[in-house]
N, C-alpha and C positions, 0 to 999 in steps of 0.2 A: 418414467418421467416421476421428479421426486419435488417437494419443497422443502427449502430450505431457508435458515437464517444464513446471511452473506453479508461477510466484511472485506473488501477486495483492496485494503490499503493499511497494513498493517508493518510496521519495523520492529524485528524482536529481540537480536542478538548484539543488543547495542551495548556496547563498554560501559556507557555513562549512566544510560536509564538504569540497566540492570546488574548490578553485580559490580562493582568496585572496591579498589584497597581499601578505601576510606569508610564503608559502611558494614563491613565484619560479613558480607555476603560472599558467594563464590566467587573469586574472580579471574582465574583462568578462562580460555575461551572455551575449552571443553568443559568444565565445571559450569560455566556460566549457561552454556547449549542442553546440557541435562536437565539442571534446572528448569530452564525455561520451557523445554519440551515436556516436562511433566504437570508444570503449572498450565500451559498452553491445551495438554489432551483434556486437563479436568474442568476446564473453562468450556472449551467445547462440549463435551459430553454433558455439563451440565446446564447448557444454554438452550439447547432442541436436540431432537432425534436424529436432525440431518441438517451440518452447518457446513459451511463455506468461509476460508481465510485464505485472502491474500497476503503471502510471505515475501517481503520487497525489500531486495537487495538495492544497496546507493552506491557504487563504484567499489561493490565488496561482494563476499560470497555469504552473506549472514543466511540467505533462503536455503543454501545446499549444506550449509553447516545444519540448521535448524531441523532439514527434512531427516538428516542422518540420525541426529538424536530423537527426533519422533519415531522413527523407526525401531531403534534401539530399545524405546522405551514403551514399546507395542508389542502384543502376542499377535495380532491380525492385522496386516499392512499390504496395500497394494499399490505399486507404482508405476504410474506409465506416462512417462516422457516428465512434463513440469507438475504434473497432476500426482499428489499422493493422497491415500483414503485410509483411513485408520478405522478399524472397526471393533465395537465393544457391546456384545449382545447384541440386541436390536437397533443400537446407536451407529451411526455414521459422522465420521469427522474430517470434511476435505479440506486438503491444501494446494494454493497454486502458487507456482513460482512468479514472480515479476521483479521488474527492473524500476526505479526511479530517477530519469534520466535529467541532469542539468543543462540544459542546452541556452543557448545564447539569446532565448527569447523566453525563458522560463521552464521549469520543471513538466517532464511528460512521464506519463504511468503507461509500463508495458506489461501487460500478462500475458504469459504462455508462448514466449519468441524462442525459438529452436537455438539461438543462441545469443550471448550479450549485445545488444545494440551499443556500436561503438561512435558512431556520430553525435557530434555535438550541435549541429546547427539545426534547426527546427524543421526545417523542410525538408534536410536528410534524414534526420533520426526516424521523424515520420514514415518515410519512404522504405527507410531500411526496417523498421518496426513490422513493414505488412508486408515486406518481402520475405521476412521471418515467420510468419503467420501469427503475428503477436495481436493482441485487443491494443487500441489505442488510445488512451482517456487523458484529457487535458484535465488534470488536478490542482484543486485551490485555485481555479483561473480566478483573475483580477485582483487578486490580493499581488499586494509589494510593500515595502517596506521604506521607512525615510531615509534622508543622506546618511544619519551614525551608521545603522545598520548595513546600509551598503557599503559603507567603508570597512565595516567590521568582516563583510564577506568578502570587499576585494581581498582583506589582510591574511583570508585562509584560502585564496587564489578560487573563489566560488562566483559564478557570474551574478552579478548584480540583481537582473531580474529573476525573479521567484518563481512569477506565472504568466502565461499566457494573458494578452490584454483581449479586449473585446476587438480589436482590428484582427490579431492573428483567430480566434475563436471563427470570425466570418471567412477570413480566406481559406482556412483547412477545415472547415465545416463538413466539406464531405468526406473527409478522412478520418475524422473522429469518430471513434465509436460510442463513446458517451463525453461527458463532463461532468465533475463533480459539481453537482448543487447544494449540497450538506458536507462540511469538512468538520470533524468533531474539534480542530485546533482554530476553528476562524467563527465570527461574531454573526450574528442573524442579517446583519445589515449585508455581509455580503452574498449570503444564501438567498435574500430577495433579488439581487441583481443579476444572481447566476440564474435562478430560476426562469426570470423575463426573458436572457438571451437564449436559455435552452429551448425555449418555447418559439422564440424568432426565427432561431438558426435552424431550428429542427434537430438539434443534436441531443439524445436522449441525456436525461439527467440520471444521476446516481448518488447513494450519499455512503459516505466510509468515516470510519472514526480516523484514520492516519495516526493510529496511535505505538507509540514506541515502548509500550510497558504491556505484558498480559493483562492485567488487570482493567485496561483501558480497551481491547479489542473487545467490539461487540457493543461498547458505548455509543455507536450509531451503526445502525444496520439496515438491511433491507429485507424484509420477507419476499421471496422470489419462488414461484412455483414453476414447475416444468423444466426442472433442470437434468440433464443428462448426463450422470455422472460415469458411465460405461466406460468412457476413454478420455484423453484430453482433448481431442479436438471435437467429439460430439459435446462434452461440457461446452468447450468457446463458440460453437455454434448454439447453443442453447442460451448461452448468456446474453449475445449477440439479439438473441431474438426476445430475450425477454426483458432488455433495455428499454423495448419499444414498446414493450406492454402497460397500459395503464387499465385502471388504477393499480399501483403499487405501494404498500405501505411501507412506510420508514417510521423506524424506531429510535429512540435515543436524545441527548441532549449535548449541549456545547460545554468541551471545557469551560473551567472558571477561568478570569482571567489569570489567578496564581500560577495555574497548571500551565497557559499557555506560553506566559513568561518563563517557567520551568523549563518546557521545550526547547524554547528558543537557546535560551542561557546553555542549556546541556549540549544542544547540537551543536551551537557554538563553537563549547568547550572541547568536546568531543573530535571537533574537524580541526581545531587549532593544534591539539595533542599528535592529530595524525599527520597533518603537515609539516611538523617540527621533527618527527619521526620519534616522540617521546613513548606513543603507541603504536603497534603495528596493526594493520587492520589484518583480520581473519576472516 
């Protein structure tokens, strides 16, 4: 069993956030992945002796691309299904593939499913994720946007509800393995509400960065003990056990308003380019 610094929600091979044609950085998918892999390995090994990052797809294959680049840029690695472990002397950097699903009732974070979840209604997506052996997490619950942002989401054919509400948390409280009570892109007022509902509904609370850049990985993290990295299934079992272990130390701070606005604008711009076909997903 291992103690590790954990950030289970990070999106990394994003064309808009990392390397575009207008900022002089590498801009082909392969170049981006190679650069990101080197940065991510450096960040992981400099953070702690043992780390775990969830590499999250969003209707794309960025996790698979990132895994391949990580293996190309390491001398000692081992993969078991959705779990990739990279070693450097006495340090270990672990990565777990996941998927963020835009359902009709808000986003759903799934870690370690045997294949992509294709359902887009909340109930069906949860059931499918469970059937595929995934860890099911309500990410950034209770958060939603105003009418203008909802109109923008409809423009890019994205469901206008970004997060599950208290009603859905209660309805599916026995199905969620965890819920985010701290997300790097939200403000403290959401965390206070999420923390209370986590306690009231007996859904374990976790903290993640929800970062779209390597710099932001581990900006919000958890220190978790007794994790078993021997294989994917053992890790998922140990994660679910540790979700319910208290007290657990949470580190980090929220992104500033400027970063949150940048995150929102860049995500919208990326999806607009994808939806119009100007940029292809990779």
